TORPA-4810 file (N, C-alpha, C, O; in nm, 3 decimals):
<nodes>
NODE_1_10.784_5.474_10.578_10.653_5.566_10.551_10.703_5.651_10.490_10.644_5.667_10.384_M
NODE_2_10.835_5.755_10.513_10.859_5.882_10.479_10.903_5.850_10.301_10.904_5.941_10.218_S
NODE_3_10.934_5.719_10.273_10.973_5.691_10.126_10.845_5.691_10.052_10.846_5.739_9.939_S
NODE_4_10.715_5.634_10.109_10.620_5.660_10.035_10.601_5.773_10.015_10.570_5.809_9.902_D
NODE_5_10.610_5.844_10.096_10.554_6.013_10.085_10.688_6.099_9.991_10.656_6.201_9.929_F
NODE_6_10.813_6.057_9.989_10.877_6.119_9.846_10.849_6.090_9.758_10.860_6.162_9.659_E
NODE_7_10.788_5.936_9.754_10.738_5.917_9.588_10.626_5.960_9.554_10.599_5.975_9.435_G
NODE_8_10.532_5.990_9.661_10.420_6.072_9.615_10.494_6.233_9.528_10.476_6.285_9.418_Y
NODE_9_10.603_6.272_9.681_10.648_6.428_9.630_10.681_6.426_9.504_10.644_6.520_9.434_E
NODE_10_10.769_6.304_9.440_10.813_6.282_9.308_10.719_6.334_9.218_10.730_6.438_9.154_Q
NODE_11_10.592_6.229_9.216_10.513_6.215_9.141_10.421_6.369_9.107_10.372_6.419_9.006_D
NODE_12_10.428_6.396_9.210_10.357_6.570_9.215_10.409_6.684_9.167_10.340_6.781_9.136_F
NODE_13_10.547_6.679_9.156_10.637_6.754_9.129_10.635_6.742_8.970_10.627_6.855_8.923_A
NODE_14_10.639_6.640_8.868_10.663_6.580_8.793_10.480_6.605_8.743_10.470_6.612_8.620_V
NODE_15_10.391_6.614_8.792_10.243_6.627_8.759_10.204_6.797_8.738_10.137_6.854_8.652_L
NODE_16_10.281_6.851_8.864_10.262_7.003_8.850_10.335_7.089_8.725_10.294_7.199_8.687_T
NODE_17_10.443_7.024_8.672_10.488_7.064_8.603_10.473_7.052_8.470_10.505_7.130_8.379_A
NODE_18_10.416_6.939_8.467_10.345_6.924_8.293_10.241_7.025_8.334_10.246_7.121_8.257_E
NODE_19_10.115_7.044_8.462_10.003_7.110_8.447_10.040_7.246_8.420_9.982_7.295_8.323_I
NODE_20_10.122_7.319_8.482_10.232_7.441_8.443_10.258_7.456_8.322_10.249_7.570_8.277_T
NODE_21_10.279_7.396_8.274_10.273_7.417_8.084_10.208_7.411_8.015_10.224_7.446_7.898_G
NODE_22_10.088_7.354_8.075_9.981_7.349_7.962_9.883_7.439_8.016_9.785_7.466_7.946_R
NODE_23_9.897_7.495_8.144_9.807_7.611_8.125_9.862_7.739_8.029_9.799_7.829_7.973_I
NODE_24_10.018_7.704_8.036_10.081_7.837_7.973_9.995_7.827_7.841_9.935_7.925_7.798_G
NODE_25_9.993_7.719_7.788_9.980_7.696_7.659_9.820_7.748_7.606_9.808_7.797_7.494_K
NODE_26_9.708_7.731_7.695_9.609_7.730_7.681_9.561_7.903_7.581_9.511_7.913_7.469_V
NODE_27_9.592_7.987_7.657_9.585_8.097_7.598_9.624_8.100_7.426_9.549_8.177_7.367_P
NODE_28_9.689_8.057_7.369_9.770_8.015_7.288_9.671_7.929_7.167_9.673_7.952_7.046_K
NODE_29_9.610_7.854_7.219_9.548_7.751_7.108_9.378_7.809_7.088_9.314_7.886_7.160_L
NODE_30_9.349_7.759_6.999_9.217_7.804_6.945_9.115_7.617_6.921_9.154_7.501_6.920_L
NODE_31_8.995_7.674_6.908_8.931_7.591_6.883_8.951_7.435_6.993_8.989_7.430_7.110_G
NODE_32_8.912_7.333_6.909_8.892_7.203_6.955_9.041_7.180_7.039_9.042_7.105_7.137_D
NODE_33_9.140_7.236_7.004_9.279_7.209_7.069_9.308_7.261_7.182_9.391_7.219_7.263_E
NODE_34_9.226_7.374_7.191_9.199_7.418_7.351_9.120_7.318_7.427_9.152_7.263_7.532_K
NODE_35_8.976_7.299_7.335_8.922_7.248_7.466_8.970_7.113_7.495_8.956_7.079_7.613_K
NODE_36_9.035_7.010_7.402_9.097_6.928_7.496_9.232_6.917_7.592_9.291_6.839_7.667_Q
NODE_37_9.240_7.041_7.541_9.399_7.070_7.637_9.327_7.074_7.774_9.337_6.984_7.858_L
NODE_38_9.242_7.208_7.791_9.153_7.195_7.882_9.101_7.099_7.922_9.085_7.111_8.043_I
NODE_39_9.060_6.996_7.881_9.011_6.874_7.933_9.125_6.818_8.030_9.122_6.810_8.153_A
NODE_40_9.224_6.783_7.943_9.314_6.752_7.988_9.391_6.797_8.123_9.404_6.709_8.207_N
NODE_41_9.442_6.920_8.151_9.446_6.998_8.266_9.384_6.966_8.359_9.436_6.927_8.464_V
NODE_42_9.206_6.979_8.332_9.166_6.916_8.416_9.144_6.809_8.501_9.118_6.820_8.620_E
NODE_43_9.155_6.679_8.425_9.212_6.599_8.492_9.353_6.571_8.535_9.376_6.473_8.606_K
NODE_44_9.434_6.641_8.500_9.568_6.621_8.588_9.569_6.690_8.716_9.632_6.642_8.810_Q
NODE_45_9.498_6.808_8.728_9.469_6.878_8.861_9.348_6.784_8.949_9.313_6.814_9.063_L
NODE_46_9.311_6.705_8.895_9.212_6.624_8.981_9.348_6.515_9.075_9.360_6.492_9.195_E
NODE_47_9.432_6.471_8.954_9.536_6.343_9.002_9.611_6.437_9.064_9.690_6.369_9.130_E
NODE_48_9.632_6.535_9.082_9.725_6.620_9.183_9.651_6.669_9.328_9.715_6.729_9.414_A
NODE_49_9.537_6.643_9.340_9.429_6.645_9.456_9.468_6.512_9.502_9.525_6.505_9.612_R
NODE_50_9.453_6.438_9.456_9.431_6.327_9.469_9.569_6.313_9.530_9.564_6.273_9.646_E
NODE_51_9.677_6.333_9.489_9.842_6.293_9.535_9.842_6.365_9.672_9.885_6.311_9.774_L
NODE_52_9.790_6.490_9.667_9.767_6.531_9.804_9.699_6.474_9.923_9.730_6.460_10.042_L
NODE_53_9.619_6.453_9.865_9.539_6.341_9.967_9.564_6.256_10.039_9.524_6.237_10.154_E
NODE_54_9.682_6.151_9.927_9.741_6.061_9.974_9.866_6.075_10.126_9.883_6.018_10.234_Q
NODE_55_9.952_6.230_10.014_10.036_6.291_10.068_10.025_6.311_10.254_10.109_6.301_10.345_M
NODE_56_9.867_6.346_10.249_9.844_6.389_10.382_9.799_6.308_10.472_9.790_6.337_10.592_E
NODE_57_9.761_6.179_10.415_9.732_6.048_10.487_9.879_6.001_10.522_9.894_5.930_10.621_L
NODE_58_9.969_6.032_10.460_10.120_5.959_10.482_10.138_6.047_10.602_10.112_6.001_10.713_E
NODE_59_10.167_6.132_10.593_10.205_6.294_10.722_10.131_6.215_10.860_10.175_6.200_10.974_V
NODE_60_10.031_6.182_10.812_9.911_6.114_10.956_9.995_6.033_11.028_10.003_6.044_11.150_R
NODE_61_10.080_5.924_10.943_10.108_5.797_10.980_10.318_5.848_11.013_10.417_5.775_11.010_E
NODE_62_10.310_5.942_11.029_10.445_5.973_11.062_10.486_5.996_11.212_10.411_6.067_11.280_I
NODE_63_10.590_5.947_11.267_10.627_5.992_11.408_10.603_6.142_11.438_10.644_6.238_11.372_P
NODE_64_10.517_6.144_11.571_10.524_6.326_11.628_10.624_6.369_11.612_10.636_6.472_11.545_P
NODE_65_10.749_6.297_11.673_10.856_6.381_11.641_10.908_6.442_11.501_10.954_6.555_11.487_Q
NODE_66_10.895_6.360_11.417_10.954_6.417_11.267_10.800_6.461_11.183_10.802_6.451_11.061_S
NODE_67_10.698_6.498_11.236_10.598_6.514_11.138_10.629_6.648_11.102_10.605_6.678_10.985_R
NODE_68_10.673_6.730_11.174_10.642_6.900_11.189_10.729_6.949_11.005_10.692_7.044_10.935_G
NODE_69_10.848_6.846_10.971_10.937_6.856_10.863_10.797_6.859_10.718_10.773_6.950_10.639_M
NODE_70_10.742_6.746_10.729_10.647_6.684_10.655_10.499_6.778_10.629_10.425_6.791_10.531_Y
NODE_71_10.497_6.836_10.769_10.337_6.902_10.742_10.397_7.069_10.693_10.310_7.148_10.654_S
NODE_72_10.513_7.107_10.697_10.607_7.246_10.643_10.534_7.216_10.494_10.431_7.262_10.444_S
NODE_73_10.633_7.117_10.445_10.629_7.092_10.287_10.496_7.050_10.238_10.476_7.077_10.119_R
NODE_74_10.377_6.975_10.317_10.258_6.980_10.286_10.191_7.096_10.203_10.145_7.091_10.089_M
NODE_75_10.201_7.230_10.316_10.174_7.346_10.348_10.221_7.420_10.197_10.146_7.482_10.122_R
NODE_76_10.356_7.397_10.179_10.389_7.433_10.066_10.357_7.404_9.911_10.363_7.471_9.808_S
NODE_77_10.313_7.252_9.948_10.232_7.187_9.790_10.071_7.274_9.780_10.014_7.329_9.686_Y
NODE_78_10.029_7.253_9.952_9.921_7.303_9.922_9.851_7.439_9.814_9.749_7.454_9.747_K
NODE_79_9.989_7.530_9.851_9.987_7.670_9.818_10.033_7.680_9.664_9.985_7.773_9.600_Q
NODE_80_10.110_7.604_9.608_10.175_7.606_9.470_9.989_7.505_9.372_9.943_7.520_9.260_E
NODE_81_9.948_7.425_9.478_9.841_7.368_9.417_9.727_7.530_9.372_9.695_7.574_9.261_M
NODE_82_9.693_7.580_9.512_9.613_7.705_9.482_9.653_7.749_9.396_9.572_7.805_9.323_G
NODE_83_9.778_7.749_9.359_9.819_7.919_9.205_9.807_7.803_9.113_9.819_7.855_9.002_K
NODE_84_9.795_7.712_9.102_9.818_7.616_8.976_9.635_7.641_8.888_9.600_7.659_8.772_L
NODE_85_9.553_7.625_9.033_9.424_7.638_9.012_9.382_7.771_8.970_9.295_7.793_8.885_E
NODE_86_9.459_7.873_9.045_9.416_7.979_9.039_9.413_8.016_8.850_9.305_8.025_8.793_A
NODE_87_9.523_8.029_8.787_9.642_8.011_8.689_9.478_7.930_8.595_9.426_7.968_8.490_D
NODE_88_9.447_7.842_8.664_9.384_7.763_8.540_9.251_7.836_8.519_9.207_7.838_8.404_F
NODE_89_9.179_7.897_8.618_9.067_7.923_8.656_9.096_8.098_8.548_9.002_8.143_8.483_K
NODE_90_9.228_8.168_8.551_9.202_8.266_8.473_9.249_8.268_8.299_9.232_8.361_8.219_R
NODE_91_9.311_8.137_8.273_9.328_8.057_8.174_9.142_8.060_8.112_9.101_8.145_8.034_S
NODE_92_9.087_7.988_8.150_8.952_7.955_8.155_8.866_8.057_8.123_8.809_8.054_8.014_R
NODE_93_8.843_8.176_8.224_8.783_8.272_8.190_8.838_8.382_8.084_8.780_8.484_8.047_I
NODE_94_8.968_8.332_8.044_8.991_8.417_7.916_8.927_8.335_7.786_8.858_8.380_7.695_A
NODE_95_8.968_8.214_7.806_8.907_8.102_7.688_8.759_8.157_7.698_8.732_8.212_7.591_Y
NODE_96_8.655_8.162_7.787_8.541_8.176_7.769_8.528_8.297_7.722_8.448_8.278_7.629_S
NODE_97_8.555_8.418_7.724_8.536_8.525_7.652_8.556_8.504_7.539_8.467_8.526_7.457_D
NODE_98_8.701_8.447_7.495_8.713_8.421_7.357_8.605_8.358_7.282_8.567_8.407_7.176_E
NODE_99_8.558_8.261_7.327_8.454_8.210_7.233_8.297_8.304_7.242_8.221_8.309_7.145_V
NODE_100_8.267_8.375_7.377_8.192_8.419_7.366_8.135_8.540_7.277_8.021_8.576_7.247_R
NODE_101_8.302_8.602_7.240_8.344_8.715_7.181_8.260_8.650_6.995_8.175_8.696_6.920_N
NODE_102_8.348_8.524_6.994_8.337_8.495_6.877_8.183_8.424_6.807_8.171_8.385_6.691_E
NODE_103_8.066_8.421_6.925_7.921_8.390_6.901_7.894_8.488_6.917_7.775_8.489_6.887_L
NODE_104_7.934_8.634_6.962_7.846_8.752_6.958_7.868_8.844_6.846_7.804_8.897_6.756_L
NODE_105_8.038_8.838_6.912_8.093_8.923_6.782_8.113_9.056_6.835_8.105_9.168_6.786_G
NODE_106_8.138_9.018_6.930_8.140_9.161_7.048_8.279_9.152_7.088_8.331_9.060_7.151_D
NODE_107_8.353_9.295_7.028_8.463_9.337_7.085_8.476_9.471_7.161_8.584_9.527_7.178_D
NODE_108_8.384_9.506_7.196_8.374_9.659_7.233_8.423_9.620_7.416_8.469_9.519_7.470_G
NODE_109_8.377_9.782_7.476_8.427_9.780_7.609_8.337_9.655_7.702_8.394_9.601_7.796_N
NODE_110_8.174_9.612_7.660_8.125_9.560_7.732_8.201_9.396_7.736_8.149_9.300_7.793_S
NODE_111_8.282_9.393_7.690_8.315_9.238_7.674_8.475_9.274_7.791_8.532_9.215_7.882_S
NODE_112_8.487_9.367_7.738_8.607_9.424_7.888_8.574_9.444_8.039_8.628_9.411_8.145_E
NODE_113_8.456_9.514_8.004_8.373_9.497_8.163_8.351_9.388_8.225_8.389_9.354_8.337_N
NODE_114_8.256_9.307_8.115_8.283_9.150_8.182_8.385_9.059_8.227_8.375_8.969_8.310_Q
NODE_115_8.482_9.095_8.162_8.645_8.990_8.198_8.655_9.067_8.343_8.634_9.007_8.449_R
NODE_116_8.690_9.208_8.336_8.679_9.277_8.476_8.613_9.203_8.610_8.652_9.178_8.724_A
NODE_117_8.504_9.185_8.538_8.389_9.187_8.646_8.402_8.997_8.713_8.372_8.972_8.830_H
NODE_118_8.455_8.876_8.607_8.492_8.781_8.624_8.608_8.784_8.699_8.626_8.708_8.794_L
NODE_119_8.705_8.887_8.654_8.845_8.843_8.725_8.772_8.925_8.844_8.804_8.849_8.934_L
NODE_120_8.732_8.979_8.878_8.690_9.056_9.030_8.650_8.911_9.106_8.712_8.867_9.203_D
NODE_121_8.570_8.868_9.064_8.480_8.757_9.102_8.572_8.637_9.148_8.575_8.584_9.259_N
NODE_122_8.640_8.608_9.042_8.756_8.485_9.082_8.828_8.551_9.152_8.850_8.468_9.240_T
NODE_123_8.896_8.663_9.190_8.982_8.678_9.290_8.911_8.695_9.449_8.979_8.716_9.549_E
NODE_124_8.777_8.683_9.450_8.735_8.672_9.588_8.661_8.520_9.590_8.605_8.483_9.693_R
NODE_125_8.665_8.453_9.495_8.653_8.289_9.516_8.770_8.261_9.556_8.763_8.165_9.632_L
NODE_126_8.898_8.304_9.541_9.001_8.261_9.568_9.060_8.296_9.700_9.135_8.229_9.772_E
NODE_127_9.009_8.415_9.718_9.040_8.426_9.890_8.907_8.370_9.975_8.901_8.366_10.098_R
NODE_128_8.833_8.340_9.912_8.760_8.257_10.012_8.796_8.112_10.019_8.788_8.043_10.121_S
NODE_129_8.837_8.071_9.901_8.910_7.904_9.892_9.061_7.918_10.034_9.102_7.854_10.131_S
NODE_130_9.095_8.057_9.951_9.219_8.016_10.095_9.174_8.015_10.249_9.214_7.952_10.346_R
NODE_131_9.067_8.117_10.230_9.040_8.109_10.374_9.011_7.944_10.432_9.055_7.882_10.529_R
NODE_132_8.940_7.917_10.350_8.892_7.754_10.399_8.957_7.707_10.431_8.962_7.649_10.540_L
NODE_133_9.077_7.720_10.306_9.210_7.592_10.305_9.299_7.655_10.462_9.349_7.564_10.530_E
NODE_134_9.315_7.775_10.507_9.379_7.801_10.644_9.304_7.724_10.706_9.344_7.613_10.741_A
NODE_135_9.152_7.778_10.738_9.071_7.710_10.836_9.076_7.571_10.830_9.023_7.522_10.930_G
NODE_136_9.124_7.479_10.742_9.124_7.319_10.724_9.285_7.293_10.797_9.315_7.226_10.896_Y
NODE_137_9.366_7.370_10.710_9.488_7.355_10.788_9.503_7.354_10.926_9.578_7.278_10.988_Q
NODE_138_9.422_7.451_10.980_9.423_7.458_11.157_9.367_7.336_11.205_9.412_7.255_11.286_I
NODE_139_9.250_7.337_11.136_9.232_7.197_11.209_9.270_7.074_11.221_9.249_6.980_11.297_A
NODE_140_9.348_7.102_11.102_9.481_6.969_11.101_9.523_6.968_11.199_9.493_6.896_11.294_V
NODE_141_9.637_7.090_11.189_9.728_7.086_11.294_9.655_7.059_11.425_9.689_6.979_11.512_E
NODE_142_9.554_7.137_11.424_9.505_7.122_11.611_9.471_6.964_11.629_9.489_6.918_11.742_T
NODE_143_9.416_6.863_11.513_9.398_6.743_11.549_9.548_6.679_11.569_9.568_6.605_11.666_E
NODE_144_9.651_6.707_11.478_9.787_6.639_11.512_9.856_6.681_11.672_9.919_6.609_11.750_Q
NODE_145_9.817_6.816_11.682_9.845_6.872_11.845_9.761_6.808_11.929_9.799_6.775_12.042_I
NODE_146_9.643_6.782_11.885_9.602_6.663_11.998_9.625_6.494_11.998_9.609_6.422_12.096_G
NODE_147_9.654_6.463_11.900_9.710_6.324_11.922_9.842_6.324_11.960_9.886_6.224_12.016_Q
NODE_148_9.902_6.405_11.942_10.037_6.425_12.034_9.993_6.442_12.160_10.042_6.364_12.242_E
NODE_149_9.923_6.512_12.195_9.896_6.554_12.356_9.860_6.408_12.404_9.908_6.363_12.508_M
NODE_150_9.775_6.338_12.326_9.719_6.191_12.353_9.859_6.077_12.377_9.894_6.008_12.473_L
NODE_151_9.906_6.095_12.258_10.036_5.971_12.331_10.130_6.058_12.392_10.236_5.999_12.413_E
NODE_152_10.130_6.150_12.419_10.218_6.202_12.515_10.180_6.198_12.667_10.239_6.235_12.769_N
NODE_153_10.080_6.150_12.649_9.977_6.130_12.823_9.950_5.989_12.816_9.912_5.932_12.918_L
NODE_154_9.965_5.930_12.716_9.988_5.783_12.753_10.138_5.737_12.762_10.155_5.640_12.835_S
NODE_155_10.217_5.773_12.719_10.338_5.783_12.752_10.381_5.780_12.879_10.457_5.697_12.930_H
NODE_156_10.307_5.919_12.954_10.330_5.943_13.057_10.240_5.850_13.189_10.274_5.839_13.306_D
NODE_157_10.149_5.809_13.136_10.068_5.700_13.233_10.128_5.600_13.253_10.126_5.544_13.362_R
NODE_158_10.224_5.537_13.100_10.265_5.400_13.154_10.410_5.446_13.244_10.463_5.355_13.307_E
NODE_159_10.455_5.545_13.250_10.557_5.570_13.324_10.533_5.606_13.450_10.631_5.598_13.524_K
NODE_160_10.422_5.648_13.504_10.391_5.622_13.599_10.341_5.520_13.668_10.318_5.514_13.789_I
NODE_161_10.324_5.427_13.574_10.255_5.276_13.624_10.367_5.209_13.675_10.357_5.128_13.767_Q
NODE_162_10.505_5.245_13.604_10.635_5.153_13.579_10.682_5.199_13.758_10.707_5.129_13.856_R
NODE_163_10.679_5.328_13.739_10.740_5.387_13.891_10.598_5.353_14.015_10.622_5.416_14.118_A
NODE_164_10.514_5.304_14.022_10.443_5.272_14.124_10.505_5.154_14.114_10.572_5.129_14.214_R
NODE_165_10.506_5.041_13.997_10.524_4.911_14.054_10.678_4.907_14.101_10.714_4.808_14.164_E
NODE_166_10.763_4.998_14.077_10.879_4.992_14.189_10.858_4.994_14.307_10.868_4.910_14.396_R
NODE_167_10.801_5.181_14.299_10.758_5.174_14.434_10.725_5.022_14.527_10.772_4.989_14.636_L
NODE_168_10.647_4.964_14.456_10.589_4.875_14.567_10.671_4.760_14.577_10.659_4.700_14.684_R
NODE_169_10.786_4.692_14.458_10.864_4.638_14.471_10.944_4.695_14.571_10.977_4.611_14.655_E
NODE_170_10.995_4.829_14.595_11.078_4.873_14.695_11.013_4.845_14.858_11.067_4.803_14.960_T
NODE_171_10.886_4.887_14.834_10.845_4.855_15.008_10.834_4.729_15.025_10.795_4.696_15.137_D
NODE_172_10.859_4.628_14.934_10.837_4.463_14.970_10.942_4.447_15.000_10.955_4.388_15.107_A
NODE_173_11.049_4.482_14.939_11.190_4.448_14.961_11.215_4.539_15.104_11.298_4.488_15.178_N
NODE_174_11.162_4.649_15.145_11.225_4.733_15.270_11.146_4.611_15.362_11.201_4.542_15.447_L
NODE_175_11.057_4.606_15.337_10.964_4.524_15.469_11.021_4.388_15.478_11.008_4.334_15.588_G
NODE_176_11.081_4.325_15.388_11.163_4.198_15.387_11.345_4.246_15.462_11.420_4.152_15.489_K
NODE_177_11.372_4.331_15.477_11.504_4.421_15.515_11.493_4.453_15.620_11.592_4.440_15.692_S
NODE_178_11.350_4.517_15.686_11.325_4.520_15.804_11.334_4.439_15.912_11.400_4.454_16.015_S
NODE_179_11.236_4.318_15.865_11.210_4.198_15.890_11.322_4.174_15.903_11.321_4.182_16.026_R
NODE_180_11.445_4.146_15.874_11.584_4.092_15.860_11.646_4.147_15.958_11.681_4.075_16.052_I
NODE_181_11.666_4.252_15.959_11.731_4.360_16.068_11.675_4.328_16.211_11.753_4.268_16.285_L
NODE_182_11.563_4.357_16.256_11.479_4.308_16.368_11.528_4.152_16.399_11.561_4.123_16.514_T
NODE_183_11.530_4.090_16.334_11.548_3.947_16.396_11.709_3.932_16.385_11.747_3.818_16.412_G
NODE_184_11.799_4.011_16.355_11.973_4.029_16.370_11.961_4.077_16.489_12.040_4.040_16.576_M
NODE_185_11.851_4.177_16.519_11.893_4.288_16.632_11.857_4.234_16.754_11.905_4.274_16.859_L
NODE_186_11.744_4.112_16.744_11.709_4.018_16.842_11.849_3.947_16.880_11.897_3.953_16.994_R
NODE_187_11.904_3.884_16.781_11.993_3.784_16.820_12.094_3.781_16.878_12.138_3.684_16.940_R
NODE_188_12.162_3.929_16.861_12.266_4.024_16.905_12.225_4.042_17.055_12.300_3.998_17.142_I
NODE_189_12.111_4.104_17.087_12.059_4.101_17.231_12.044_3.952_17.314_12.109_3.935_17.417_I
NODE_190_11.970_3.864_17.271_11.980_3.728_17.308_12.176_3.698_17.411_12.229_3.683_17.521_Q
NODE_191_12.199_3.708_17.270_12.407_3.672_17.275_12.449_3.756_17.374_12.523_3.728_17.469_N
NODE_192_12.406_3.842_17.352_12.465_3.990_17.500_12.415_3.905_17.635_12.490_3.851_17.716_R
NODE_193_12.302_3.907_17.636_12.265_3.817_17.801_12.278_3.743_17.802_12.220_3.696_17.899_I
NODE_194_12.347_3.642_17.728_12.367_3.468_17.768_12.529_3.517_17.791_12.585_3.461_17.886_L
NODE_195_12.606_3.611_17.715_12.699_3.655_17.782_12.760_3.739_17.897_12.875_3.745_17.939_I
NODE_196_12.626_3.813_17.942_12.655_3.869_18.061_12.632_3.746_18.217_12.699_3.728_18.318_V
NODE_197_12.507_3.685_18.163_12.472_3.541_18.242_12.626_3.481_18.246_12.678_3.457_18.355_I
NODE_198_12.680_3.463_18.152_12.785_3.387_18.162_12.890_3.390_18.270_12.929_3.314_18.358_L
NODE_199_12.933_3.566_18.205_13.021_3.603_18.297_12.999_3.611_18.449_13.093_3.579_18.523_A
NODE_200_12.893_3.648_18.497_12.782_3.610_18.637_12.856_3.480_18.700_12.943_3.492_18.786_I
NODE_201_12.820_3.373_18.656_12.840_3.286_18.666_13.003_3.275_18.706_13.045_3.289_18.821_I
NODE_202_13.059_3.256_18.628_13.215_3.242_18.613_13.220_3.333_18.704_13.119_3.296_18.763_I
NODE_203_13.267_3.452_18.784_13.252_3.568_18.860_13.242_3.485_19.006_13.331_3.457_19.086_I
NODE_204_13.044_3.448_19.009_13.017_3.385_19.103_13.116_3.247_19.182_13.140_3.226_19.300_L
NODE_205_13.156_3.170_19.053_13.222_3.058_19.068_13.378_3.093_19.133_13.438_3.042_19.227_T
NODE_206_13.415_3.205_19.039_13.561_3.228_19.127_13.568_3.292_19.265_13.662_3.277_19.343_I
NODE_207_13.467_3.358_19.285_13.425_3.397_19.451_13.420_3.320_19.570_13.457_3.347_19.685_A
NODE_208_13.340_3.169_19.497_13.319_3.052_19.574_13.445_3.030_19.594_13.509_3.105_19.668_M
NODE_209_13.500_2.932_19.535_13.590_2.893_19.525_13.724_2.972_19.610_13.806_2.911_19.678_A
NODE_210_13.724_3.110_19.590_13.832_3.194_19.659_13.806_3.187_19.810_13.901_3.203_19.886_I
NODE_211_13.685_3.165_19.857_13.556_3.187_19.945_13.605_3.057_20.015_13.635_3.058_20.135_Y
NODE_212_13.610_2.981_19.963_13.636_2.792_20.023_13.778_2.751_20.062_13.809_2.663_20.142_F
NODE_213_13.848_2.822_19.999_14.038_2.782_20.007_14.024_2.860_20.118_14.021_2.798_20.224_S
NODE_214_14.009_3.033_20.127_14.052_3.104_20.232_13.988_3.012_20.376_14.054_3.004_20.480_V
NODE_215_13.864_2.954_20.362_13.806_2.928_20.474_13.876_2.783_20.554_13.883_2.758_20.674_R
NODE_216_13.912_2.719_20.460_14.012_2.544_20.460_14.136_2.609_20.552_14.193_2.543_20.639_G
NODE_217_14.168_2.739_20.522_14.304_2.743_20.628_14.254_2.772_20.735_14.325_2.783_20.835_R
</nodes>
């Protein structure tokens, strides 16, 4: 399972490197070439999101004792993805300003003000996106903790059941041992009684023999 995750990691690293390079080229291009580059970046960003989803699914399948390391790596990849999307938004805003200026021929203060306003709105959207992402991450971690607790409870229940079975077996063995010991004690008592009776008979026999021998004289 971890090998699949690492394969997705390699694909994600290659893809994000390509996206970073293309985003850096957006402000340097013009016209149709810039439009095509922006379309390609949008497609690659979508592919990167799909890779993150696949990686998230792989992390959920990893055993709980090994999941923490992969969850930490996923958080860093999501942060990297958020930074790429923010950089791409800034390049898109710059591109939109250039197109509008070309159409309107307005290179004055109004363009700068609009650009500042758009950047401010973009930052607000980014902050909101980060908050939503943080909330989603907390929900995912809570779900993982819940799954781990359920698994631990299941293991504990199995241990308790096995302990109960061992106790039943022990009780049964103790019952058998108790019956065996009771039987042995009973036989010991019976043997002692027989020994006492035999001793009495022997003593009486000896006494009678002595009595009759003395009397015969």
